[in-house]
GUVODREN-841230 format. One record per residue (C-alpha): chain; residue number from 1; y, z, x. Coordinates in Angstrom, 3 decimals. Example, Ala and Ser with C-alpha at 12.3 -4.5 7.8 and 13.67 -1.06 7.14 Angstrom:
<recs>
{rec A, 1, {-4.500, 7.800, 12.300}} {rec A, 2, {-1.060, 7.140, 13.670}} 
</recs>
This chain:
<recs>
{rec A, 1, {105.196, 112.275, 128.196}} {rec A, 2, {102.022, 111.273, 126.325}} {rec A, 3, {100.849, 107.685, 126.096}} {rec A, 4, {101.898, 107.379, 122.435}} {rec A, 5, {105.518, 108.265, 123.253}} {rec A, 6, {105.427, 105.967, 126.279}} {rec A, 7, {103.987, 103.133, 124.161}} {rec A, 8, {106.619, 103.666, 121.475}} {rec A, 9, {109.370, 103.355, 124.073}} {rec A, 10, {107.710, 100.325, 125.664}} {rec A, 11, {107.372, 98.512, 122.328}} {rec A, 12, {111.023, 99.203, 121.568}} {rec A, 13, {112.107, 97.936, 124.997}} {rec A, 14, {110.069, 94.728, 124.675}} {rec A, 15, {110.695, 93.854, 121.022}} {rec A, 16, {114.250, 95.048, 120.361}} {rec A, 17, {115.940, 92.289, 122.441}} {rec A, 18, {113.869, 89.654, 120.608}} {rec A, 19, {114.255, 90.810, 117.003}} {rec A, 20, {117.202, 92.443, 115.235}} {rec A, 21, {115.451, 95.441, 113.719}} {rec A, 22, {117.086, 97.219, 110.817}} {rec A, 23, {115.362, 100.431, 109.756}} {rec A, 24, {116.163, 101.777, 106.297}} {rec A, 25, {115.043, 104.971, 104.592}} {rec A, 26, {113.786, 107.009, 107.546}} {rec A, 27, {115.355, 110.031, 105.869}} {rec A, 28, {112.816, 109.597, 103.031}} {rec A, 29, {109.931, 110.326, 105.410}} {rec A, 30, {108.620, 113.894, 104.862}} {rec A, 31, {109.057, 115.980, 108.008}} {rec A, 32, {105.686, 117.690, 107.678}} {rec A, 33, {102.434, 117.611, 105.745}} {rec A, 34, {99.765, 114.944, 105.500}} {rec A, 35, {101.160, 111.476, 104.798}} {rec A, 36, {99.378, 108.211, 104.090}} {rec A, 37, {101.752, 105.516, 105.351}} {rec A, 38, {101.050, 102.250, 103.511}} {rec A, 39, {102.741, 98.991, 104.477}} {rec A, 40, {102.490, 95.311, 103.738}} {rec A, 41, {101.037, 93.199, 106.561}} {rec A, 42, {102.664, 89.932, 107.669}} {rec A, 43, {102.213, 89.805, 111.445}} {rec A, 44, {100.054, 91.152, 114.269}} {rec A, 45, {103.163, 93.021, 115.468}} {rec A, 46, {103.290, 95.156, 112.298}} {rec A, 47, {101.353, 98.183, 113.665}} {rec A, 48, {103.516, 98.629, 116.794}} {rec A, 49, {106.683, 97.986, 114.774}} {rec A, 50, {105.767, 100.621, 112.170}} {rec A, 51, {104.735, 102.986, 114.963}} {rec A, 52, {108.040, 102.377, 116.743}} {rec A, 53, {110.194, 102.975, 113.662}} {rec A, 54, {108.334, 105.807, 111.919}} {rec A, 55, {109.891, 109.221, 112.614}} {rec A, 56, {106.467, 110.849, 113.050}} {rec A, 57, {103.365, 110.004, 115.097}} {rec A, 58, {101.136, 107.582, 113.194}} {rec A, 59, {97.337, 107.361, 113.533}} {rec A, 60, {96.387, 103.771, 112.715}} {rec A, 61, {93.072, 102.439, 111.513}} {rec A, 62, {92.274, 99.324, 113.524}} {rec A, 63, {89.440, 96.857, 113.102}} {rec A, 64, {86.445, 97.756, 115.237}} {rec A, 65, {86.491, 94.460, 117.163}} {rec A, 66, {89.759, 95.425, 118.865}} {rec A, 67, {88.067, 98.423, 120.486}} {rec A, 68, {85.656, 96.057, 122.237}} {rec A, 69, {88.466, 94.099, 123.921}} {rec A, 70, {88.517, 94.724, 127.711}} {rec A, 71, {91.964, 96.352, 128.151}} {rec A, 72, {93.081, 96.985, 124.581}} {rec A, 73, {89.869, 98.835, 123.780}} {rec A, 74, {90.648, 101.557, 126.311}} {rec A, 75, {94.306, 101.873, 125.259}} {rec A, 76, {93.888, 102.120, 121.465}} {rec A, 77, {92.302, 105.601, 121.328}} {rec A, 78, {95.057, 106.915, 123.612}} {rec A, 79, {97.732, 105.766, 121.151}} {rec A, 80, {95.978, 107.486, 118.230}} {rec A, 81, {94.211, 104.439, 116.781}} {rec A, 82, {90.660, 104.770, 115.479}} {rec A, 83, {88.118, 102.069, 114.571}} {rec A, 84, {87.049, 100.964, 111.122}} {rec A, 85, {84.348, 98.452, 110.250}} {rec A, 86, {85.762, 95.788, 107.967}} {rec A, 87, {83.970, 94.687, 104.837}} {rec A, 88, {81.747, 97.729, 104.477}} {rec A, 89, {81.905, 101.446, 103.864}} {rec A, 90, {82.531, 103.121, 107.216}} {rec A, 91, {81.740, 106.811, 106.805}} {rec A, 92, {82.929, 107.753, 110.281}} {rec A, 93, {86.326, 106.105, 109.738}} {rec A, 94, {86.579, 107.813, 106.328}} {rec A, 95, {85.868, 111.217, 107.853}} {rec A, 96, {88.346, 110.633, 110.677}} {rec A, 97, {91.166, 109.565, 108.343}} {rec A, 98, {90.604, 112.431, 105.916}} {rec A, 99, {90.512, 114.959, 108.761}} {rec A, 100, {93.838, 113.641, 110.129}} {rec A, 101, {95.472, 113.834, 106.689}} {rec A, 102, {94.114, 117.305, 105.965}} {rec A, 103, {95.452, 118.467, 109.328}} {rec A, 104, {98.932, 117.544, 108.090}} {rec A, 105, {99.345, 114.381, 110.145}} {rec A, 106, {100.124, 110.728, 109.339}} {rec A, 107, {97.561, 107.949, 108.834}} {rec A, 108, {98.889, 104.399, 108.746}} {rec A, 109, {97.090, 101.588, 106.994}} {rec A, 110, {97.688, 98.164, 105.520}} {rec A, 111, {96.153, 98.220, 102.031}} {rec A, 112, {95.868, 94.423, 101.839}} {rec A, 113, {93.173, 94.657, 104.512}} {rec A, 114, {94.395, 91.574, 106.371}} {rec A, 115, {97.618, 89.731, 107.110}} {rec A, 116, {99.341, 87.742, 104.376}} {rec A, 117, {99.797, 84.213, 105.698}} {rec A, 118, {102.531, 83.337, 103.196}} {rec A, 119, {104.342, 86.698, 103.160}} {rec A, 120, {103.412, 87.335, 99.520}} {rec A, 121, {101.986, 90.811, 98.912}} {rec A, 122, {98.270, 90.616, 98.108}} {rec A, 123, {96.148, 92.917, 95.992}} {rec A, 124, {95.512, 96.250, 97.702}} {rec A, 125, {92.034, 97.544, 98.501}} {rec A, 126, {90.989, 100.690, 96.639}} {rec A, 127, {90.465, 102.551, 99.937}} {rec A, 128, {94.206, 103.277, 100.012}} {rec A, 129, {93.975, 105.124, 96.703}} {rec A, 130, {90.836, 106.922, 97.841}} {rec A, 131, {92.546, 108.315, 100.955}} {rec A, 132, {95.650, 109.254, 98.991}} {rec A, 133, {93.623, 111.220, 96.449}} {rec A, 134, {91.114, 112.824, 98.793}} {rec A, 135, {93.283, 113.438, 101.840}} {rec A, 136, {95.536, 116.201, 100.472}} {rec A, 137, {98.459, 113.928, 101.335}} {rec A, 138, {101.362, 112.141, 99.703}} {rec A, 139, {102.043, 108.431, 100.220}} {rec A, 140, {104.935, 106.854, 102.092}} {rec A, 141, {105.352, 103.216, 101.002}} {rec A, 142, {106.809, 100.911, 103.624}} {rec A, 143, {107.768, 97.243, 103.642}} {rec A, 144, {108.257, 94.976, 106.637}} {rec A, 145, {110.574, 92.139, 105.696}} {rec A, 146, {110.608, 89.223, 108.113}} {rec A, 147, {109.874, 86.622, 109.117}} {rec A, 148, {109.441, 87.488, 112.779}} {rec A, 149, {111.674, 84.819, 114.299}} {rec A, 150, {113.520, 85.233, 117.581}} {rec A, 151, {116.962, 86.838, 117.207}} {rec A, 152, {116.561, 87.086, 113.412}} {rec A, 153, {116.690, 90.284, 111.393}} {rec A, 154, {113.463, 92.147, 110.640}} {rec A, 155, {113.847, 94.986, 108.162}} {rec A, 156, {111.502, 97.979, 108.055}} {rec A, 157, {112.135, 99.918, 104.858}} {rec A, 158, {110.657, 103.317, 104.005}} {rec A, 159, {110.710, 104.018, 100.273}} {rec A, 160, {110.548, 107.231, 98.292}} {rec A, 161, {107.343, 109.253, 98.824}} {rec A, 162, {104.754, 108.955, 96.075}} {rec A, 163, {103.628, 112.480, 95.168}} {rec A, 164, {99.897, 112.602, 94.623}} {rec A, 165, {99.531, 115.977, 92.859}} {rec A, 166, {100.017, 114.524, 89.340}} {rec A, 167, {97.387, 111.845, 90.016}} {rec A, 168, {94.912, 114.424, 91.317}} {rec A, 169, {95.510, 116.716, 88.342}} {rec A, 170, {94.591, 114.038, 85.837}} {rec A, 171, {91.782, 112.686, 88.025}} {rec A, 172, {93.265, 109.208, 88.398}} {rec A, 173, {91.055, 106.516, 89.890}} {rec A, 174, {91.454, 105.136, 93.402}} {rec A, 175, {92.136, 101.707, 91.862}} {rec A, 176, {95.014, 103.057, 89.747}} {rec A, 177, {96.604, 104.843, 92.704}} {rec A, 178, {96.278, 101.725, 94.856}} {rec A, 179, {98.086, 99.724, 92.164}} {rec A, 180, {100.899, 102.293, 92.143}} {rec A, 181, {101.158, 102.084, 95.952}} {rec A, 182, {101.261, 98.281, 95.915}} {rec A, 183, {103.869, 98.270, 93.123}} {rec A, 184, {106.047, 100.584, 95.241}} {rec A, 185, {105.758, 98.265, 98.250}} {rec A, 186, {106.559, 95.257, 96.048}} {rec A, 187, {109.659, 96.996, 94.685}} {rec A, 188, {110.914, 97.566, 98.235}} {rec A, 189, {110.281, 93.890, 99.048}} {rec A, 190, {112.216, 92.870, 95.937}} {rec A, 191, {115.117, 95.256, 96.589}} {rec A, 192, {115.545, 94.654, 100.330}} {rec A, 193, {114.772, 91.015, 101.008}} {rec A, 194, {116.616, 89.912, 104.166}} {rec A, 195, {118.767, 87.526, 102.128}} {rec A, 196, {120.352, 90.457, 100.254}} 
</recs>
């Protein structure tokens, strides 16, 4: 068993007794081909929760500082995370993400760039649209609907894939594609709030 599979099982074992996870729409997730998995970001637990619930292995971008942490820094590369410098263009991270997507694998990112403190979806960064257009991949929108409170329901909802071919054909901008991605995430949030 590789470390990713072990970590996925460990996260499930630790978190499942604490939160009542409900996963919706896993059948929407394409079984093969490059996929850019884009989710809202409300808690530090979001990456392991998405990794635990996604039906395919996810390669997450993680802020560079985490790779300098004593224990975490050695674990992250083994669970398919790769570093990205925040607030600037990181060519190495760009190359890594595009290579993963073009190899037919899944890259996970949080287009808001940071956690939302009030749970309201923020404006997405244009990097999401850039990867979607350049990575020969379609987009899987995802919404995590909390809050993360002990013994309360946390929904992870996978929406319908956003096919990128039409956007590439008409040479859409990264900003436009990012807006489409964020609108898809917002629609999931609206349709599947925990109160419904």
